[in-house]
SENUVEX-596866 format. One record per residue (C-alpha): residue number from 1; x, y, z; residue in one letter. Coordinates in nm, 4 decimals. Layout:
<filo seq="NUM" px="X" py="Y" pz="Z" type="a"/>
...
END
This chain:
<filo seq="1" px="-7.7800" py="3.0113" pz="1.4714" type="m"/>
<filo seq="2" px="-8.0199" py="3.2469" pz="1.3001" type="t"/>
<filo seq="3" px="-7.8946" py="3.5934" pz="1.2240" type="i"/>
<filo seq="4" px="-8.1498" py="3.8717" pz="1.2382" type="t"/>
<filo seq="5" px="-8.1447" py="4.2099" pz="1.0767" type="s"/>
<filo seq="6" px="-8.3159" py="4.5128" pz="1.2258" type="i"/>
<filo seq="7" px="-8.4061" py="4.7852" pz="0.9796" type="s"/>
<filo seq="8" px="-8.6755" py="5.0455" pz="0.9167" type="a"/>
<filo seq="9" px="-8.8958" py="4.7740" pz="0.7664" type="t"/>
<filo seq="10" px="-8.8774" py="4.5586" pz="1.0799" type="g"/>
<filo seq="11" px="-8.6944" py="4.2569" pz="1.2127" type="v"/>
<filo seq="12" px="-8.6253" py="3.9772" pz="0.9694" type="r"/>
<filo seq="13" px="-8.4192" py="3.6611" pz="0.9671" type="a"/>
<filo seq="14" px="-8.1282" py="3.6523" pz="0.7270" type="l"/>
<filo seq="15" px="-8.0722" py="3.3284" pz="0.5377" type="p"/>
<filo seq="16" px="-7.8017" py="3.0963" pz="0.6689" type="e"/>
<filo seq="17" px="-7.4825" py="3.1108" pz="0.4628" type="p"/>
<filo seq="18" px="-7.4151" py="2.7950" pz="0.2636" type="p"/>
<filo seq="19" px="-7.1735" py="2.5456" pz="0.4214" type="p"/>
<filo seq="20" px="-6.8079" py="2.6036" pz="0.3343" type="r"/>
<filo seq="21" px="-6.6538" py="2.3490" pz="0.0993" type="t"/>
<filo seq="22" px="-6.3213" py="2.1746" pz="0.1553" type="w"/>
<filo seq="23" px="-6.1558" py="2.3950" pz="-0.1087" type="i"/>
<filo seq="24" px="-6.2852" py="2.7092" pz="0.0594" type="q"/>
<filo seq="25" px="-6.1670" py="2.5968" pz="0.4040" type="r"/>
<filo seq="26" px="-5.8281" py="2.4534" pz="0.2980" type="r"/>
<filo seq="27" px="-5.7240" py="2.6761" pz="0.0066" type="l"/>
<filo seq="28" px="-5.9312" py="2.9912" pz="-0.0300" type="v"/>
<filo seq="29" px="-5.9574" py="3.0892" pz="0.3379" type="d"/>
<filo seq="30" px="-5.5824" py="3.0511" pz="0.4128" type="p"/>
<filo seq="31" px="-5.4981" py="3.2462" pz="0.0985" type="f"/>
<filo seq="32" px="-5.7447" py="3.5221" pz="0.1896" type="l"/>
<filo seq="33" px="-5.6003" py="3.5441" pz="0.5394" type="s"/>
<filo seq="34" px="-5.2571" py="3.5808" pz="0.3808" type="l"/>
<filo seq="35" px="-5.3988" py="3.8638" pz="0.1728" type="l"/>
<filo seq="36" px="-5.4806" py="4.0472" pz="0.4918" type="k"/>
<filo seq="37" px="-5.1150" py="4.0259" pz="0.6016" type="a"/>
<filo seq="38" px="-5.0467" py="4.3851" pz="0.4976" type="g"/>
<filo seq="39" px="-4.9008" py="4.3638" pz="0.1471" type="l"/>
<filo seq="40" px="-4.9958" py="4.6203" pz="-0.1126" type="a"/>
<filo seq="41" px="-5.1983" py="4.4865" pz="-0.4085" type="p"/>
<filo seq="42" px="-4.9039" py="4.5166" pz="-0.6487" type="g"/>
<filo seq="43" px="-4.6680" py="4.3225" pz="-0.4217" type="r"/>
<filo seq="44" px="-4.9356" py="4.0618" pz="-0.3618" type="l"/>
<filo seq="45" px="-4.9913" py="4.0215" pz="-0.7375" type="a"/>
<filo seq="46" px="-4.6154" py="3.9820" pz="-0.7844" type="l"/>
<filo seq="47" px="-4.6122" py="3.7202" pz="-0.5081" type="t"/>
<filo seq="48" px="-4.8871" py="3.5216" pz="-0.6812" type="a"/>
<filo seq="49" px="-4.7268" py="3.5553" pz="-1.0261" type="g"/>
<filo seq="50" px="-4.3849" py="3.4421" pz="-0.9058" type="l"/>
<filo seq="51" px="-4.5490" py="3.1637" pz="-0.7047" type="g"/>
<filo seq="52" px="-4.7121" py="3.0322" pz="-1.0212" type="v"/>
<filo seq="53" px="-4.3849" py="3.0540" pz="-1.2129" type="a"/>
<filo seq="54" px="-4.1857" py="2.8733" pz="-0.9436" type="f"/>
<filo seq="55" px="-4.4679" py="2.6247" pz="-0.8918" type="g"/>
<filo seq="56" px="-4.4393" py="2.5175" pz="-1.2567" type="l"/>
<filo seq="57" px="-4.0583" py="2.4965" pz="-1.2702" type="a"/>
<filo seq="58" px="-3.9443" py="2.1645" pz="-1.4194" type="p"/>
<filo seq="59" px="-3.7328" py="2.0739" pz="-1.1161" type="t"/>
<filo seq="60" px="-3.7899" py="1.8984" pz="-0.7878" type="f"/>
<filo seq="61" px="-3.6409" py="1.9680" pz="-0.4514" type="g"/>
<filo seq="62" px="-3.5221" py="2.3223" pz="-0.5086" type="i"/>
<filo seq="63" px="-3.8494" py="2.4990" pz="-0.5839" type="t"/>
<filo seq="64" px="-3.9183" py="2.5717" pz="-0.2173" type="t"/>
<filo seq="65" px="-3.5674" py="2.7005" pz="-0.1512" type="l"/>
<filo seq="66" px="-3.5502" py="2.9213" pz="-0.4598" type="v"/>
<filo seq="67" px="-3.8977" py="3.0680" pz="-0.4171" type="s"/>
<filo seq="68" px="-3.8336" py="3.1381" pz="-0.0484" type="t"/>
<filo seq="69" px="-3.5057" py="3.3120" pz="-0.1292" type="a"/>
<filo seq="70" px="-3.6711" py="3.5250" pz="-0.3983" type="v"/>
<filo seq="71" px="-3.9626" py="3.6143" pz="-0.1692" type="a"/>
<filo seq="72" px="-3.7267" py="3.7166" pz="0.1097" type="l"/>
<filo seq="73" px="-3.5042" py="3.9159" pz="-0.1256" type="r"/>
<filo seq="74" px="-3.8007" py="4.1045" pz="-0.2763" type="l"/>
<filo seq="75" px="-3.9746" py="4.1386" pz="0.0641" type="k"/>
<filo seq="76" px="-4.2803" py="3.9469" pz="-0.0535" type="l"/>
<filo seq="77" px="-4.5116" py="3.7220" pz="0.1459" type="n"/>
<filo seq="78" px="-4.3198" py="3.3922" pz="0.1755" type="v"/>
<filo seq="79" px="-4.6214" py="3.1945" pz="0.2988" type="a"/>
<filo seq="80" px="-4.8434" py="3.3106" pz="0.0121" type="a"/>
<filo seq="81" px="-4.5748" py="3.2268" pz="-0.2436" type="m"/>
<filo seq="82" px="-4.5251" py="2.8812" pz="-0.0915" type="q"/>
<filo seq="83" px="-4.8998" py="2.8202" pz="-0.0897" type="l"/>
<filo seq="84" px="-4.9258" py="2.9030" pz="-0.4597" type="v"/>
<filo seq="85" px="-4.6172" py="2.6928" pz="-0.5425" type="c"/>
<filo seq="86" px="-4.7419" py="2.3866" pz="-0.3597" type="h"/>
<filo seq="87" px="-5.0972" py="2.4089" pz="-0.4916" type="v"/>
<filo seq="88" px="-4.9464" py="2.3838" pz="-0.8411" type="l"/>
<filo seq="89" px="-4.7415" py="2.0700" pz="-0.7621" type="s"/>
<filo seq="90" px="-4.9782" py="1.8329" pz="-0.9489" type="p"/>
<filo seq="91" px="-4.9572" py="2.0501" pz="-1.2601" type="l"/>
<filo seq="92" px="-4.5788" py="2.0643" pz="-1.2216" type="q"/>
<filo seq="93" px="-4.5710" py="1.6844" pz="-1.2255" type="l"/>
<filo seq="94" px="-4.7919" py="1.6680" pz="-1.5334" type="i"/>
<filo seq="95" px="-4.5723" py="1.9175" pz="-1.7206" type="l"/>
<filo seq="96" px="-4.2369" py="1.7627" pz="-1.6236" type="l"/>
<filo seq="97" px="-4.2083" py="1.5109" pz="-1.9086" type="l"/>
<filo seq="98" px="-4.3227" py="1.7534" pz="-2.1811" type="p"/>
<filo seq="99" px="-4.0727" py="2.0113" pz="-2.0541" type="f"/>
<filo seq="100" px="-3.7961" py="1.7480" pz="-2.0565" type="l"/>
<filo seq="101" px="-3.8873" py="1.6382" pz="-2.4085" type="r"/>
<filo seq="102" px="-3.8928" py="1.9968" pz="-2.5379" type="w"/>
<filo seq="103" px="-3.5669" py="2.0709" pz="-2.3579" type="g"/>
<filo seq="104" px="-3.4002" py="1.7641" pz="-2.5070" type="a"/>
<filo seq="105" px="-3.5200" py="1.8630" pz="-2.8520" type="t"/>
<filo seq="106" px="-3.3921" py="2.2167" pz="-2.7993" type="l"/>
<filo seq="107" px="-3.0437" py="2.0946" pz="-2.7055" type="l"/>
<filo seq="108" px="-3.0198" py="1.8145" pz="-2.9618" type="g"/>
<filo seq="109" px="-3.0975" py="1.5068" pz="-2.7544" type="q"/>
<filo seq="110" px="-3.4566" py="1.4620" pz="-2.8673" type="g"/>
<filo seq="111" px="-3.4313" py="1.1007" pz="-2.9888" type="r"/>
<filo seq="112" px="-3.3115" py="0.9641" pz="-2.6531" type="e"/>
<filo seq="113" px="-3.5835" py="1.1363" pz="-2.4515" type="v"/>
<filo seq="114" px="-3.8695" py="1.1563" pz="-2.7059" type="a"/>
<filo seq="115" px="-4.0621" py="0.8517" pz="-2.5848" type="h"/>
<filo seq="116" px="-3.9426" py="0.8409" pz="-2.2249" type="l"/>
<filo seq="117" px="-4.2082" py="0.7694" pz="-1.9635" type="s"/>
<filo seq="118" px="-4.2061" py="0.7798" pz="-1.5846" type="m"/>
<filo seq="119" px="-4.2161" py="0.3991" pz="-1.5764" type="a"/>
<filo seq="120" px="-3.9022" py="0.3846" pz="-1.7916" type="q"/>
<filo seq="121" px="-3.7276" py="0.6366" pz="-1.5684" type="i"/>
<filo seq="122" px="-3.8172" py="0.4305" pz="-1.2588" type="k"/>
<filo seq="123" px="-3.6875" py="0.1162" pz="-1.4286" type="h"/>
<filo seq="124" px="-3.3598" py="0.2901" pz="-1.5255" type="m"/>
<filo seq="125" px="-3.3117" py="0.4100" pz="-1.1670" type="v"/>
<filo seq="126" px="-3.3626" py="0.0578" pz="-1.0322" type="k"/>
<filo seq="127" px="-3.1430" py="-0.1162" pz="-1.2899" type="s"/>
<filo seq="128" px="-2.8702" py="0.1380" pz="-1.3697" type="d"/>
<filo seq="129" px="-2.8886" py="0.3839" pz="-1.0777" type="g"/>
<filo seq="130" px="-2.9361" py="0.7586" pz="-1.0561" type="w"/>
<filo seq="131" px="-2.6047" py="0.8284" pz="-1.2272" type="g"/>
<filo seq="132" px="-2.7274" py="0.6851" pz="-1.5580" type="h"/>
<filo seq="133" px="-3.0574" py="0.8728" pz="-1.5386" type="v"/>
<filo seq="134" px="-2.8850" py="1.2011" pz="-1.4551" type="l"/>
<filo seq="135" px="-2.6359" py="1.1501" pz="-1.7368" type="h"/>
<filo seq="136" px="-2.9240" py="1.0911" pz="-1.9794" type="l"/>
<filo seq="137" px="-3.1427" py="1.3779" pz="-1.8604" type="l"/>
<filo seq="138" px="-2.9041" py="1.6609" pz="-1.7659" type="w"/>
<filo seq="139" px="-2.9222" py="1.8256" pz="-2.1090" type="r"/>
<filo seq="140" px="-3.2970" py="1.7747" pz="-2.1256" type="a"/>
<filo seq="141" px="-3.3276" py="1.9379" pz="-1.7822" type="e"/>
<filo seq="142" px="-3.1074" py="2.2286" pz="-1.8867" type="l"/>
<filo seq="143" px="-3.3207" py="2.2830" pz="-2.1989" type="g"/>
<filo seq="144" px="-3.6393" py="2.2509" pz="-1.9939" type="a"/>
<filo seq="145" px="-3.5145" py="2.5192" pz="-1.7532" type="l"/>
<filo seq="146" px="-3.4312" py="2.7470" pz="-2.0462" type="m"/>
<filo seq="147" px="-3.7809" py="2.7050" pz="-2.1911" type="i"/>
<filo seq="148" px="-3.9382" py="2.7560" pz="-1.8471" type="w"/>
<filo seq="149" px="-3.7355" py="3.0733" pz="-1.7860" type="a"/>
<filo seq="150" px="-3.8445" py="3.2260" pz="-2.1165" type="v"/>
<filo seq="151" px="-4.2092" py="3.1196" pz="-2.0726" type="a"/>
<filo seq="152" px="-4.2225" py="3.2421" pz="-1.7115" type="s"/>
<filo seq="153" px="-4.1676" py="3.6072" pz="-1.8017" type="v"/>
<filo seq="154" px="-4.5010" py="3.6593" pz="-1.9837" type="p"/>
<filo seq="155" px="-4.6819" py="3.4406" pz="-1.7274" type="v"/>
<filo seq="156" px="-4.5576" py="3.6513" pz="-1.4345" type="v"/>
<filo seq="157" px="-4.6247" py="3.9778" pz="-1.6191" type="l"/>
<filo seq="158" px="-4.9737" py="3.8674" pz="-1.7218" type="g"/>
<filo seq="159" px="-5.0640" py="3.7549" pz="-1.3710" type="l"/>
<filo seq="160" px="-4.9186" py="4.0721" pz="-1.2214" type="y"/>
<filo seq="161" px="-5.1193" py="4.2966" pz="-1.4524" type="v"/>
<filo seq="162" px="-5.4342" py="4.0848" pz="-1.4210" type="g"/>
<filo seq="163" px="-5.4314" py="4.0250" pz="-1.0458" type="l"/>
<filo seq="164" px="-5.3314" py="4.3712" pz="-0.9267" type="r"/>
<filo seq="165" px="-5.6754" py="4.5313" pz="-0.9884" type="p"/>
<filo seq="166" px="-5.8507" py="4.2271" pz="-0.8408" type="l"/>
<filo seq="167" px="-5.6401" py="4.2419" pz="-0.5248" type="f"/>
<filo seq="168" px="-5.6884" py="4.6187" pz="-0.5046" type="r"/>
<filo seq="169" px="-6.0667" py="4.5695" pz="-0.5186" type="k"/>
<filo seq="170" px="-6.0532" py="4.2848" pz="-0.2669" type="f"/>
<filo seq="171" px="-5.8415" py="4.4774" pz="-0.0171" type="i"/>
<filo seq="172" px="-6.0646" py="4.7847" pz="-0.0513" type="k"/>
<filo seq="173" px="-6.3730" py="4.5719" pz="0.0152" type="r"/>
<filo seq="174" px="-6.2061" py="4.4107" pz="0.3180" type="q"/>
<filo seq="175" px="-6.1152" py="4.7522" pz="0.4602" type="e"/>
<filo seq="176" px="-6.4727" py="4.8739" pz="0.4111" type="e"/>
<filo seq="177" px="-6.6094" py="4.5645" pz="0.5901" type="e"/>
<filo seq="178" px="-6.3692" py="4.6206" pz="0.8806" type="e"/>
<filo seq="179" px="-6.4872" py="4.9822" pz="0.9137" type="v"/>
<filo seq="180" px="-6.8523" py="4.8688" pz="0.9217" type="v"/>
<filo seq="181" px="-6.7796" py="4.6040" pz="1.1857" type="v"/>
<filo seq="182" px="-6.5867" py="4.8501" pz="1.4064" type="v"/>
<filo seq="183" px="-6.8573" py="5.1204" pz="1.3991" type="t"/>
END
């Protein structure tokens, strides 16, 4: 469909917009529609910052529950926070072993966990069961959570400060476009 523009210089055809990529359709567009859900720019920036922090937590299975509880308690956009958390899942997986190694080193169990790989963990689960793996890794996990908690504070603050003006500009532009469309 060709879009035309009528102006003082005459009628002209506007170029077709480029086709939307998979990332735009599956990630950017849903996130932008969440931005239009009525949150102020500051609250939206806090939602994104906390979503990144929870999305990188060195735990599995409780990230969704904890981030949902925090979003509800702070009256933030739960869907936007979940979207950010789940988009970061691959990075969370990549960072899990380094976090565990640093946590084990922090709490004095570095030699047992220093060269641990996912294949070794899978083998230990199959041969010795989850109890052995949990006994080996509980201190490493505790140390990893301590490191994550300390590192999350500047990450959330930095994202909050950095994203707030961007979201303010985006929301202002969206409101201006809505006014033009209505009139």
